[in-house]
C-alpha positions in Angstrom: -7.0 205.2 99.2 -5.2 205.5 96.0 -3.5 208.8 95.3 -6.0 211.0 93.5 -3.1 213.0 92.0 -2.1 210.1 89.8 -2.5 211.8 86.4 -2.3 210.8 82.8 1.3 211.7 82.1 2.3 209.0 84.5 0.1 206.3 83.1 2.5 204.9 80.4 5.1 204.4 83.1 3.0 202.0 85.1 3.6 198.3 85.0 -0.1 197.6 84.9 -0.5 198.6 81.3 -2.4 196.0 79.2 -1.9 195.3 75.6 -3.5 197.7 73.2 -7.2 197.3 72.6 -9.0 199.3 70.1 -12.2 201.1 71.2 -15.2 200.1 69.1 -15.4 202.1 65.9 -17.7 202.4 62.9 -19.9 205.0 61.3 -23.1 205.9 63.0 -25.9 207.5 61.0 -27.4 209.3 64.0 -24.8 211.0 66.1 -26.2 211.6 69.6 -24.1 213.8 72.0 -23.3 212.4 75.4 -26.5 212.9 77.5 -24.8 213.1 80.9 -25.1 216.3 82.9 -22.9 219.3 82.0 -19.6 219.7 83.9 -19.8 216.5 85.8 -16.6 215.2 87.4 -16.1 211.4 87.1 -13.4 209.2 88.7 -12.4 206.0 86.9 -10.4 203.2 88.5 -8.8 200.7 86.1 -7.2 197.2 86.3 -3.7 197.4 87.8 -4.3 200.3 90.3 -4.5 202.9 87.5 -7.0 205.8 87.9 -7.9 208.9 86.0 -10.2 211.9 86.4 -12.5 213.4 83.8 -14.9 216.2 83.6 -17.8 215.8 81.1 -19.7 218.5 79.3 -21.9 218.5 76.2 -20.0 217.0 73.3 -16.6 217.1 75.0 -14.6 215.8 77.9 -11.5 217.1 79.8 -8.7 214.8 81.0 -6.1 216.0 83.5 -2.4 215.6 82.8 0.4 216.3 85.3 0.9 219.9 84.2 -2.1 220.5 81.9 -5.4 219.1 80.8 -6.6 218.0 77.4 -10.1 218.5 76.0 -11.3 215.6 73.9 -14.2 216.2 71.5 -16.9 213.5 71.2 -16.6 211.6 67.9 -18.8 209.1 66.2 -18.9 205.6 67.6 -20.7 202.5 66.5 -21.2 201.5 70.2 -21.0 203.4 73.4 -19.5 206.9 73.7 -16.1 207.9 72.3 -13.9 211.0 72.7 -10.6 211.4 70.8 -7.9 214.0 70.4 -4.5 213.3 68.8 -3.2 210.0 70.4 -5.6 210.0 73.3 -8.8 208.0 73.1 -11.5 207.5 75.7 -14.4 205.1 75.2 -17.2 204.1 77.6 -20.4 202.2 77.7 -22.5 202.2 80.8 -20.2 202.2 83.8 -17.3 200.6 81.9 -14.6 202.5 80.1 -11.2 202.2 78.3 -8.5 204.8 78.0 -5.8 204.7 75.3 -2.7 207.0 75.5 -0.1 206.8 72.7 -1.3 203.4 71.6 -1.3 201.9 75.1 -4.6 200.8 76.6 -5.9 200.8 80.1 -8.9 198.5 80.4 -11.5 197.4 82.9 -12.0 201.0 84.1 -15.1 201.5 86.3 -16.6 204.6 87.9 -16.1 205.2 91.6 -19.0 207.6 92.4 -18.1 207.9 96.0 -14.8 209.7 95.1 -16.3 212.1 92.5 -17.5 214.8 95.0 -14.1 215.0 96.5 -12.3 215.3 93.2 -14.8 217.8 92.0 -14.2 219.9 95.1 -10.5 219.8 94.6 -10.8 221.0 91.0 -12.9 223.9 92.2 -10.2 225.0 94.6 -11.8 223.8 97.8 -9.2 223.4 100.6 -11.2 221.4 103.1 -14.3 219.2 102.7 -16.3 217.3 105.3 -19.4 215.1 105.3 -21.8 213.5 107.8 -25.0 211.5 108.0 -28.5 211.4 109.4 -29.3 213.7 107.7 -26.7 213.7 105.0 -24.7 216.9 104.9 -21.5 218.3 103.4 -19.2 221.2 104.1 -16.7 223.0 101.8 -14.2 225.6 103.0 -12.1 227.7 100.5 -9.3 229.3 102.4 -10.6 232.1 104.5 -12.8 233.3 101.7 -16.0 231.2 101.9 -17.8 228.3 103.6 -20.6 226.4 102.1 -22.8 224.0 104.1 -25.3 221.8 102.3 -27.7 220.0 104.6 -30.7 217.6 104.6 -29.4 215.6 101.6 -29.1 218.8 99.5 -32.4 220.4 100.5 -30.8 223.3 102.3 -27.7 225.4 101.5 -25.9 228.1 103.5 -23.1 230.1 102.0 -20.9 232.3 104.3 -18.6 234.7 102.5 -16.9 236.2 105.6 -15.4 233.9 108.1 -12.8 233.9 110.9 -10.3 231.1 111.5 -8.6 230.5 114.9 -6.6 227.7 116.4 -3.4 225.8 115.6 -2.2 222.7 113.8 -4.3 220.2 115.8 -7.6 222.0 116.1 -9.1 224.8 114.0 -12.3 226.8 114.7 -14.2 228.5 111.9 -16.9 231.0 112.6 -19.2 232.9 110.3 -22.4 234.8 110.2 -24.7 235.7 107.3 -27.9 237.5 108.1 -29.7 235.6 110.8 -27.6 232.4 110.3 -24.6 231.5 112.3 -22.1 228.7 111.9 -19.4 227.3 114.1 -17.1 224.6 112.7 -14.6 222.7 114.8 -11.9 220.7 112.9 -9.8 218.4 115.0 -6.8 216.3 113.8 -8.2 213.0 115.1 -9.0 209.9 113.0 -12.7 209.7 112.1 -14.8 206.8 110.7 -17.8 207.6 108.6 -20.9 206.4 110.5 -22.4 204.6 107.4 -19.5 203.6 105.1 -16.8 203.1 107.7 -14.3 205.0 105.5 -11.7 206.7 107.6 -10.6 210.3 107.4 -7.9 212.2 109.3 -10.1 214.9 110.8 -13.1 214.9 113.1 -15.5 217.7 112.4 -18.4 219.2 114.4 -20.7 221.8 112.8 -23.0 223.9 114.8 -25.4 225.6 112.5 -27.8 227.9 114.3 -29.5 225.5 116.8 -28.5 222.2 115.1 -25.3 220.1 115.6 -23.8 218.0 112.8 -20.9 215.6 113.6 -18.8 214.2 110.7 -15.4 213.6 109.1 -13.2 215.6 106.8 -10.1 215.9 104.8 -7.7 218.5 103.4 -7.7 218.7 99.6 -4.4 219.4 97.8 -4.1 221.0 94.4 -1.1 219.4 92.7 -1.6 221.1 89.3 -1.1 224.5 90.9 2.4 225.8 90.5 
């Protein structure tokens, strides 16, 4: 898996840079704001092993740099959707996109929706995330502060604000209770393969929520922009 911390300040240094390509321009009589949902994290992977991460809101988009992020307002475009601020331009149409930084273009960029939930969790300060299947579920742990379990493909949610953590480097146990609900999460440092996609993760996770057991795989999430 490519390093998700590869950020825009590094892009001009990569050998994969293509020749500059201008995003489509032109006056548009009817300016329509980007219709995608508010505050949606997107991961783009481009030709030459370049990637970048954005977060889209109504009429603007944030791009992450190594030590900061830049908010680009949406501007008029004769085709597709275009955001621009100073010497940074982002243009997309459908699932394809192009990024231009200081006159250098990164082309053939496409969305990777499978990575978006992980990057979104990282930017919300989540320290550990796990997923499983049949039925689909996800788990997010923020330090010793909170634990969120989303089950049944999003139909059920359980938030625990007080949890205890025990164990060592190879195995950690989290326990929490909220009202009548009880959760026990075992995280073991043992390679795990997703039962549907086959994607491998470094941790095996078993969630016991009340009387139901959920096996799955998980990863620690770093926050490289935090100093």
